[in-house]
Every structure is written in C-alpha cells, then in structure tokens.
N, C-alpha and C positions, 0 to 999 in steps of 0.2 A: 479532362486532365485530372480533375479532383478525384474522379472514380478510380483512375489508374493509380494515383498516389495512395488512395485508401486500400486498394488491393495489394499493393506492394507492402504497405505498413502492416497489414494483417496476415501476410503470407511469408513465414520465415524461409520456406524453401525457395521462394522467388527472390528474397533478399540475398540468400546465399548464391543463387544462380547469377544475379546481376553483379555481385562482388567478384565471383569467379570469372565472369566475362572480362572484367577490368584487369584482373590479375593475369589471366592468360594472355591478354593483349599486351601487357607489360613484358611478359616472358617472350612473346613473339617478337616484340620490338628490340629487346636486348639480346636475344639469342639468335632468332631467325635471321636477323640482318647480317650478322657476321658469318653465319653458316653459309649463306648465299654468296657473300663476298669471297669466302674461302673455297667456294665450289663444292660444298659438302651438304647440299640440300637433301641428299639421300640419308644423311646421318640421323635426321629427325625421325624418319621411319624406322631405321635400324635400331636406334635406342628405344623407341616406343615399343617395338616388338620384342626387344631383348627384355623389357620389363615383364612380358608375359612369361618368359622362361624363368626369370627370377621369382616371380610370384608362384609359379608351379613348384619350384624348388622349395620355397618357404612353406607352402601348404603341405608338401610331402614330408618335410622335416618335422612339422607339427604333428601330423596324423600318424606318422610312423613312431613317434616318441623319441627319435634320435636327438632332436634339439627342440623341445616343446616350446621354448620361449622365443624361437626365431619367428619374427613377424614377416608375413609375405611382402610387406612394404620394404623391409630391409633387403629382402632378396631382389626386389625390383631395382632398388638403388645400387646394390652391389653389382648386378649384371650391367647396369647402365654405365657405371664407372669403368668396369672392365672393358666394355666396348669402346669407350672414349680413350682409354689408355692404349688399347690395341690399335685403334685408328690413328692416334697421335704418334705411336711408335712407327707405324708404316709411313707416316707423312713427315717425318723429321727432316727428310731431304727437301721438302717443299713440293714434291710431286703429288698433285691432287689425285691422279688416277690410282696410285697405290692406296690412298686413303679410301677411295670409293670401293676398291676391291676388298679392303679390310672390313668396311662396313657391311658389304654384301655377305662375306663369310660369317661375320658375327650374327647377322640377321638370320641366316640359314641355320646356324648352330643353335641359337637360342630358341627359335621356333621348333626345331626338331626335338630339343630337350623338353620343351613344354608339352608337345604331343606325346613323347615317350612317358613322361611322368603322369600324364592324365590317366593312364591305365592302372596306376597304383594309388590314385587319389579317390576318396569317396565321391560318388556321383553328385551329391548335394553341394559339394564345394567346387565342382568344375565350372559352374557359371561365374564364380568369382574370378577365375582366370580370364574367361572371355569378356568379362566386364572391363578389363584393361583395353580390349580391342574396340569395343563399341562405346561404352561409357554413356553417361547422361548427365548433363549439367544441371538438370532439375532435381537430381537425387543425391546431391552432395550433403554431407553431414558437417558438423562443426570442426571435426578433426581434419577433414579435407581442406576446409577453408584456412585453418591455422597453418597447415603445411604449405598451401599455396601462397599464403601471405608471406611466410618466412622465406620461401624460395624466391618469390618475386622481389622482395626487399633485398635479399643477399645478392641476387643477380644484378639488380639495379645499381647497388652500391659499387660492386666490382666493375661493372661496365663504365660507370662514371669515373672511377679511379684510373682505369687502364684503357680508356677509350682509344687514344692515339696508338697505343701499343697493339691493341687488337686489330686496328685498321692496318697498321704496317705489316703485321704477321699475316693477316688475311690476304692482302694484296701482293706483297713481295716478301716471301719468307727468306730467300737468299740475300736480298738486299738488306733486310733487317739484321741478319747475321754479320754482313760485311760492315755495317755501321756500328758494330759493337754492342748491339742490343741483345739482351738475354731472350732471344726469340724462342728458344726451346721451352723455357719456363712459361712464357706467356702463351705459347702454343698449347701446352698441356692444361694450363689454367683455364683457357677459353673453352676447350673441349670438355673438361671435367665438369665445370660449372654448368655449361649448357646441357650436358647429359643428365645431371641431377635435376635441373629444372624441367627437362622434357619428361623424365620419369615420373616426377610428382604431378605434372600437368596431365600425364597419361592416366594416372590413378584417378584424377578428378573428372576428366572429360573424355577419355578414351584415346586410343592411338590414332584413329582415323581423323578426328577433329584436330588433334595436336599437329599431325603432319600437314594438314591443309592450312591451318592457321599460321604455322611457323614458316612454311615455305612459300605459299602462293602470294601473300601480301608483300613479303620481302622481295620476291622476284618481280612483282608488278612495280613496286616502288623503285627498284634498281633500274628498271627500263626508262622511267620518266624523270626521276629526281637525281640531281647531280651531287648535292652535298650529303655527307654522312648523317648529319643531324636531321636533314630533311627526310632522308630515307627512314630513319628511326621513327620520326614523328608520323610519317605517312603509314608506316607499317602498323603502328599502334592504332591509328584511326580506322584503317581498313579492317583490321582484326576485330576491333571493338564494334564497329557498325555491323559486320557480318554476324557476330554473336548476338547482338541485341535484336537484329532482325530475325534471327533464328528462334530466339526465345519468344518474341512477339508472335511469330507465325505459328508456333506450337500451340498457342492459345486460340488462334483463329481457326486453324484446321488441325486435323489429327495427323501430325507429322513430327518427326524427331528434330529437335532444335539443333543438334549437332550436324545432322545431314544438311539442313538448310544453310547453316553457317559454313560448312565445308564447300557446298556448291557455290555460294556467293564469293567465298575466298578464291576458288578456282576461276570463276568468271572474271574476277578483278584482274587476273593476269592476262586473260584473253583480251579484255578491254584495253589494258595497258599496251599490249602489242599492237592493237589497231590504232590507238592514239599515236604511238611512236611512228608507225608506218605513215600515217597522214602527215604528221609533223615533219618527218624526213622528206616526204614528197614535196611539201610546201617549201622547204629550205632549198631543195635542188632546183625548183622552178624560179625562185626569187632572183638568182644571178642572171638568168635569161631575160627577165623583165627589166632588170637594171641595165643590161647591155644594150637594149634597143634605143633608148634616148641617147646613149653615148655614141652609137653608130650614126644616128641622124645628125648629131651636132658636130661630128668629127670633120666632115667636109667644110662646114662653116668655119670652124676654128682654124682649119688648115688654110682656107682662103684668106682669112684675116691676117694670118701670119705672113702671107706672101706679099709683102709690101716692098715696092721698089723705090728707092730713094734716088732722086736726081741730083745733079751737081749743084743746082740752084737751091737746094734745100727742100723743094717740094716733093711730094710723094703721092702715089696712088695705089689703089688696091686692085689686083687683077682677079 
C-alpha cells in the first residue's frame, strides 16, 4: 500500500488519471442517469462522435487560415450543442423515437463531415481527430483536468438544483407540461448541459469510454435500484470502480485502461440483468410457497367454524 501511494505521489500523469476517473464518474452519474431515464442512451454516442466533426472543422479552419484562432475544442463543443438542440427540438412533443432518429441523423452527418475534412487537413493533425474516438486517460494534461473539473462541477450543481424537474421531464414530458411546469426549458437545459459534459469528457478519455461509462452503469443501476438517488450513487460507484480497475490493469499487463473500463462497464449491465432475472424468479415463487400452508390449514379452520349449538347451550364440533 505504501509503495502504491509513493508511485501515485511521484507520477503526475497517474494523479491526473485518477482525478479524471472521479470526474468522469461524476459526469456519468449526473448525465447518464437522466439520459437513460429519458430513453436517450444513444445520445451519448451521437454527441461524442459529433465532437469528431467539430474537431475536424476546428483544425480545418486553423490550417486553412480562415479562422486561425478557432480552437478544435470550440468546434467539438459547438457541434455537441447543435446535436443537443436538434435532438431537443425533435423531442419537444415527448416522443423518444423522434429524438433517437435526430441523434442518428446528427451522428451520421458529423462523422461524414469529419471524414470529408480529413482530406484537406495535414496528415500530422489527423491523429488529433481520431484521438477523440479512442482517447487515453493516462495522457491527460492540466488543461484537460481543468476543463473536466469545471464541467463536472457545473453539471453537478445544475443536477442538484433541478433534480426533480429533470426526473419529471425524463419520465413524463406530457404530464410535466400538463402540471404547468416549464418542461420545454428544462428539457433543453438537460440536453445541452449533458452534451457539453459529454464533449469535454470525450476530449479527455475518448468517445468509446464515454459511451460505455455513461450508458452501461446507468442502465445497470436502473434495472436494480428503485430510487433516483440510489441510481445516481450506484452509477457513480460502478463507473469509478470500472475506471480504477482499468487504470490498475494497464500497469499489470499491456492493455488500454479505457478498453478495460469499457468492458467492465458493459459487463455490469449483463450482471444486472442476471440479478434482476433471479430476483424476479424468487418473487414469483414466494406466493406459491406461502399458499401451501394456507391450503393445509384451510380445512382445519373450516372444521372449527362448523360448530352446532344445541338448545341446552352445549355445542360440539363436527
């Protein structure tokens, strides 16, 4: 244990990776939970891949000299917000299927634009675009940590402030409107903030890990946990454990920490389905077990109630 602490204290890149694991887990708990509630698990992937198109556009504007000051991160954030607004507009009526279609169209458009712009970008900058897809939590710099920290903090504050509103909008959009809630405003707020968080997390750890960490733990927790707070807490724990195990495994064997974390996050959903199936099976068998003693005692209770009272006040049981 002392050796591990010493390694962490003397390795700045490991310190940044551990801090990023905590921050990504916070983003997953605050954003992934409500996306799964809303039925928009595909949005995490759509926004993460839209960041690739935004990054490609930012690099193209820099290299071409059209907008030299335009940072690729700004392009990623811009495309992510556009995807969230387009998705929110399609889902204003509360129909989740329309939102999934909007995410799919945005996904295809962003990836097509990224591939198109790659032909006009210097080859030495193309890996920067694909870095958004793969990512590596061990290669983060101080700027990435600052952006992740600010995003996780902002997302956490907004989630705490509008927790009930996000739940109402996610579960019953039409009912929220009927009760006089500004459901449309909370609808867009939830999607835009989630998109910004996903885009910045993608910059840090890659689209693959972001999609796995945001969706799988939330889906697993939603299968087993009943309360919203319980789901949020369990999502945080599953995401954090998966990332920490991934980082630890990368030192033990030659493997990507993001890949291990993604695999563990996916397996958590498979395990949750099995646990739920066993639990439901036990619940269906319990009434049968309870009915057996009742069937045995029923003739006895009936015989006791069959009491004949005579005119002299005496009685006997048949």
